[in-house]
C-alpha positions in Angstrom: 24.1 -51.4 -201.3 24.9 -47.6 -199.9 28.3 -46.8 -198.2 27.6 -44.3 -195.7 30.9 -42.4 -195.0 30.7 -40.4 -191.6 33.6 -38.2 -192.4 32.1 -37.3 -195.7 28.6 -36.2 -193.9 30.1 -34.6 -191.3 32.4 -32.2 -194.1 29.0 -31.4 -196.0 27.2 -30.8 -192.8 30.1 -28.2 -191.8 30.1 -26.7 -195.2 26.3 -26.7 -195.1 26.3 -24.8 -191.7 29.4 -22.3 -192.8 27.0 -21.5 -195.8 24.2 -20.7 -193.5 26.1 -18.2 -191.1 27.3 -16.4 -194.3 23.9 -16.1 -195.4 22.5 -14.8 -191.8 25.6 -12.2 -191.8 24.6 -11.1 -195.2 20.8 -10.8 -193.9 21.7 -8.8 -190.9 23.6 -6.5 -192.6 20.4 -5.7 -195.1 18.3 -5.8 -192.1 20.6 -3.6 -190.5 21.2 -1.5 -193.7 16.7 -0.9 -193.7 17.1 0.4 -189.9 19.8 2.8 -191.3 17.3 4.0 -194.1 14.4 4.4 -191.8 16.3 6.2 -189.4 17.4 8.7 -191.8 13.8 9.3 -192.7 13.9 7.3 -196.2 11.2 5.3 -197.3 11.7 1.9 -196.2 8.4 -0.6 -197.2 7.3 -2.8 -194.6 7.1 -6.0 -196.7 10.8 -5.9 -197.2 11.5 -5.3 -193.1 8.8 -8.4 -192.6 10.5 -10.6 -195.4 14.5 -10.0 -194.4 13.3 -10.9 -190.5 11.5 -13.7 -191.6 14.3 -14.8 -194.3 16.8 -13.9 -191.0 14.5 -16.1 -188.5 14.6 -19.0 -190.9 17.7 -19.2 -191.5 18.6 -18.8 -187.9 16.3 -22.0 -187.5 18.2 -24.1 -189.7 22.0 -22.9 -188.3 20.6 -23.8 -184.6 19.3 -27.5 -186.5 22.6 -27.9 -188.0 24.7 -27.2 -185.2 22.8 -29.6 -183.1 23.2 -31.9 -186.0 26.8 -31.7 -186.6 27.3 -31.9 -182.7 25.5 -35.2 -182.6 27.6 -36.6 -185.6 30.8 -36.1 -183.7 29.5 -37.4 -180.5 28.3 -40.4 -182.7 32.3 -40.3 -184.3 33.9 -40.4 -180.8 31.6 -43.0 -179.8 29.8 -41.3 -177.1 25.9 -42.4 -175.8 23.6 -40.0 -176.6 22.7 -38.1 -173.2 25.5 -39.9 -171.3 28.4 -37.3 -171.6 31.0 -40.6 -171.9 32.4 -42.7 -174.4 33.0 -46.5 -174.0 36.2 -47.7 -175.8 35.0 -51.3 -176.9 38.4 -52.4 -178.7 40.4 -51.9 -175.2 37.0 -53.9 -173.9 37.2 -56.2 -176.3 40.9 -56.9 -175.4 40.6 -56.9 -171.8 37.8 -59.3 -171.7 40.1 -61.3 -174.4 42.9 -61.4 -171.9 40.4 -62.6 -168.7 39.0 -65.5 -170.5 42.5 -66.5 -171.8 43.1 -66.4 -168.2 40.3 -68.5 -167.3 40.9 -71.2 -170.0 44.8 -71.5 -168.8 43.5 -71.7 -165.2 41.2 -74.8 -165.8 43.6 -76.5 -167.9 45.9 -76.4 -165.2 44.6 -78.0 -162.7 
């Protein structure tokens, strides 16, 4: 049996997202450095630029996917239905239904 802990899943996803964001920053700096080298007239290989651009594109796609996953985890934890934008407080609903059933039972027995 596997125990699923939403807090750990949320924390690990957040940690991974932070790591990906740092990688994107590093790749952006590398890309800007290549751009400056080219502007200064230095020899810049097209393969290097393509590789950095491809890495940057892949990391951005991963970042977007992780952000979506993280938002979904947070919505799930808050009890918000997908696409609904609102949450149901099931504990409060159970309590209110229980109170109403108690009143019905009491009314049935009294007369």
